[in-house]
C-alpha positions as CSV (number, residue, x, y, z in Angstrom):
1,X,-11.6,-28.5,60.9
2,X,-7.7,-27.6,61.1
3,X,-5.8,-27.6,57.8
4,X,-3.2,-30.4,57.6
5,X,0.5,-29.4,56.5
6,X,-0.2,-31.4,53.3
7,X,-3.5,-29.4,52.5
8,X,-1.8,-26.0,53.3
9,X,1.0,-27.1,50.8
10,X,-1.6,-27.9,48.0
11,X,-3.3,-24.5,48.6
12,X,-0.2,-22.6,48.5
13,X,0.9,-24.5,45.3
14,X,-2.6,-23.8,43.7
15,X,-2.5,-19.9,44.5
16,X,1.0,-19.9,43.2
17,X,-0.1,-21.5,39.8
18,X,-3.0,-19.0,39.6
19,X,-0.8,-16.2,40.1
20,X,1.8,-17.2,37.3
21,X,-1.2,-17.9,34.9
22,X,-2.6,-14.4,35.8
23,X,0.7,-12.7,35.2
24,X,1.3,-14.6,31.8
25,X,-2.2,-13.7,30.6
26,X,-1.7,-10.0,31.7
27,X,1.6,-9.8,29.8
28,X,0.0,-11.2,26.6
29,X,-2.9,-8.8,26.8
30,X,-0.7,-5.9,27.4
31,X,2.0,-6.5,25.0
32,X,1.6,-5.2,21.3
33,X,0.5,-7.9,18.7
34,X,3.3,-6.7,16.3
35,X,6.3,-4.6,16.7
36,X,6.7,-2.5,13.7
37,X,10.0,-1.6,12.2
38,X,11.4,0.3,9.3
39,X,11.8,-2.0,6.2
40,X,14.4,0.5,4.6
41,X,18.0,-0.7,5.3
42,X,19.9,1.5,7.6
43,X,22.6,2.0,5.2
44,X,20.3,3.4,2.4
45,X,21.2,6.9,1.8
46,X,18.5,9.3,0.6
47,X,19.1,12.3,-1.4
48,X,17.0,15.6,-1.8
49,X,14.4,15.0,-4.7
50,X,14.5,11.1,-4.4
51,X,11.2,9.5,-5.3
52,X,10.3,6.8,-2.8
53,X,7.9,3.9,-3.7
54,X,6.2,1.6,-1.3
55,X,3.3,-1.2,-1.3
56,X,1.4,-2.1,1.8
57,X,-0.9,-4.9,2.8
58,X,-4.0,-2.9,3.3
59,X,-7.2,-3.0,1.3
60,X,-6.4,0.3,-0.3
61,X,-3.0,-0.7,-1.2
62,X,-4.2,-3.8,-2.9
63,X,-6.9,-2.0,-4.8
64,X,-4.5,0.5,-6.3
65,X,-2.2,-2.4,-7.5
66,X,-5.3,-4.2,-8.9
67,X,-6.4,-1.1,-10.7
68,X,-2.8,-0.6,-12.2
69,X,-2.3,-3.7,-14.3
70,X,1.5,-3.1,-14.7
71,X,2.2,-1.5,-11.3
72,X,4.0,-3.0,-8.4
73,X,3.6,0.1,-5.9
74,X,0.6,1.6,-4.3
75,X,1.9,4.9,-2.9
76,X,4.8,7.5,-3.7
77,X,6.5,10.4,-2.1
78,X,9.4,12.5,-2.5
79,X,12.3,13.3,-0.2
80,X,13.1,16.7,1.0
81,X,15.8,18.4,3.2
82,X,14.3,19.5,6.7
83,X,17.2,21.3,8.6
84,X,19.7,18.7,7.3
85,X,17.6,15.6,7.8
86,X,15.9,13.7,5.0
87,X,12.1,13.6,5.3
88,X,9.4,12.2,3.0
89,X,6.6,14.6,1.8
90,X,3.7,12.7,0.6
91,X,-0.1,12.8,0.3
92,X,-1.9,10.1,2.1
93,X,-5.4,9.1,3.4
94,X,-6.0,7.1,6.6
95,X,-2.6,7.9,8.4
96,X,-3.4,10.6,11.0
97,X,-0.6,12.0,13.2
98,X,-3.2,12.6,16.1
99,X,-6.8,12.4,16.7
100,X,-9.0,14.4,14.5
101,X,-6.2,14.8,11.9
102,X,-7.5,15.4,8.4
103,X,-6.2,13.3,5.3
104,X,-3.6,15.8,3.9
105,X,-0.1,16.4,2.4
106,X,2.1,15.5,5.3
107,X,5.8,15.0,6.1
108,X,7.2,12.0,7.7
109,X,10.5,10.3,8.6
110,X,11.7,7.7,6.2
111,X,11.2,5.3,9.2
112,X,7.6,6.1,9.6
113,X,7.1,6.2,5.7
114,X,8.7,2.7,5.3
115,X,7.1,1.3,8.5
116,X,6.2,-2.3,8.4
117,X,2.8,-1.1,9.5
118,X,2.4,0.5,6.0
119,X,4.9,-1.1,3.7
120,X,5.7,-4.6,2.7
121,X,8.1,-3.7,-0.1
122,X,9.8,-0.4,-1.0
123,X,12.1,1.3,-3.4
124,X,14.2,4.6,-3.7
125,X,14.6,6.0,-7.1
126,X,16.8,9.0,-8.1
127,X,16.5,11.7,-11.0
128,X,19.4,11.9,-13.3
129,X,19.5,15.8,-12.9
130,X,20.6,16.7,-9.3
131,X,19.4,20.3,-9.8
132,X,15.9,19.4,-10.9
133,X,15.5,16.9,-8.2
134,X,16.4,19.7,-5.6
135,X,14.1,22.1,-7.1
136,X,11.3,19.5,-7.1
137,X,11.9,18.7,-3.5
138,X,11.7,22.5,-2.6
139,X,8.5,22.6,-4.4
140,X,7.0,19.6,-2.5
141,X,8.1,21.4,0.7
142,X,6.2,24.5,-0.3
143,X,3.2,22.3,-1.1
144,X,3.5,20.7,2.5
145,X,3.7,24.2,4.2
146,X,0.4,25.2,2.5
147,X,-1.5,22.4,4.4
148,X,-2.9,21.2,1.0
149,X,-5.6,18.4,1.8
150,X,-5.7,15.0,0.2
151,X,-7.6,14.8,-3.0
152,X,-10.3,12.2,-2.7
153,X,-11.6,12.8,-6.0
154,X,-8.3,11.9,-7.6
155,X,-8.5,14.9,-10.0
156,X,-5.1,15.5,-11.6
157,X,-6.2,18.7,-13.1
158,X,-6.9,20.4,-9.7
159,X,-3.9,21.2,-7.5
160,X,-5.8,22.7,-4.8
161,X,-6.0,19.2,-3.3
162,X,-3.5,16.4,-4.2
163,X,-3.0,12.8,-4.0
164,X,0.2,11.0,-3.8
165,X,1.3,10.6,-7.5
166,X,-0.2,14.0,-8.4
167,X,2.0,15.6,-5.8
168,X,5.3,14.2,-7.1
169,X,4.4,15.0,-10.8
170,X,3.4,18.5,-9.8
171,X,6.7,19.0,-8.0
172,X,8.7,18.0,-10.8
173,X,6.7,19.7,-13.3
174,X,7.4,23.0,-11.4
175,X,11.0,22.2,-11.6
176,X,10.8,21.9,-15.4
177,X,10.6,18.1,-15.8
178,X,7.8,15.9,-16.8
179,X,8.1,12.7,-15.1
180,X,5.3,11.2,-17.5
181,X,4.4,12.1,-21.0
182,X,1.3,10.3,-21.0
183,X,-2.0,11.8,-20.0
184,X,-3.8,10.8,-16.6
185,X,-5.4,7.4,-17.0
186,X,-9.3,7.1,-17.0
187,X,-10.6,4.8,-14.3
188,X,-14.3,4.0,-14.4
189,X,-15.9,2.0,-11.7
190,X,-19.4,2.2,-10.2
191,X,-19.6,5.5,-8.5
192,X,-16.0,6.4,-9.5
193,X,-15.0,8.0,-12.7
194,X,-11.6,9.8,-12.5
195,X,-8.5,10.9,-14.6
196,X,-5.5,10.1,-12.5
197,X,-1.8,9.1,-12.4
198,X,-0.7,5.8,-10.9
199,X,2.7,5.4,-9.1
200,X,3.9,3.3,-12.1
201,X,3.3,6.3,-14.3
202,X,6.2,7.9,-12.3
203,X,8.3,4.7,-12.0
204,X,8.4,4.3,-15.6
205,X,10.2,7.6,-16.2
206,X,13.3,7.0,-18.2
207,X,15.2,9.8,-16.2
208,X,14.8,7.8,-12.9
209,X,17.3,5.3,-11.8
210,X,16.6,2.6,-9.2
211,X,19.0,3.1,-6.1
212,X,17.6,0.3,-3.7
213,X,14.8,-2.1,-3.5
214,X,14.0,-3.8,-0.2
215,X,11.2,-5.8,1.4
216,X,9.8,-6.7,4.9
């Protein structure tokens, strides 16, 4: 049976609609669900030895804050100078740089450290003694260069592996400054009994001054 002009028009319109729907669905499926961005303001200047804090939205981040009754941050790093560019050295689990990467002390750009993927709020703090801060930064750089693994046992007495706060405390101690006078805190949970430092133990140091706070 021959197609009438009306029927041909309807078929073309139906085909066109199907094509448009297909293109829309394809675009939605292929586009990223969230565009990540750096929550640190572009005009925030980082200095060698600055201590940077962040809190994310992950289960790990919420667990750290929950264990630390008076803390507001779950992770901490230290700013180093890498060929004239500020970078953040930090010990972190679950943020591989490539497939098969192990949890370790790593060095990231401030943009990645404060990416909205990992940070909801952040803060930059600066030590009162510039010389001490620089020496601490250089020690953190040396730790990074030694490929130190992340300390999943959270043992502050063992520096062959390190977690985030332990790294920062260690770097400043090597520079002749104790960021916290209190001993590591005892955490006792089913299957977990550790003595460790929390980010708030560093944040409460009287020699640190807040430079900038920001959020997502």
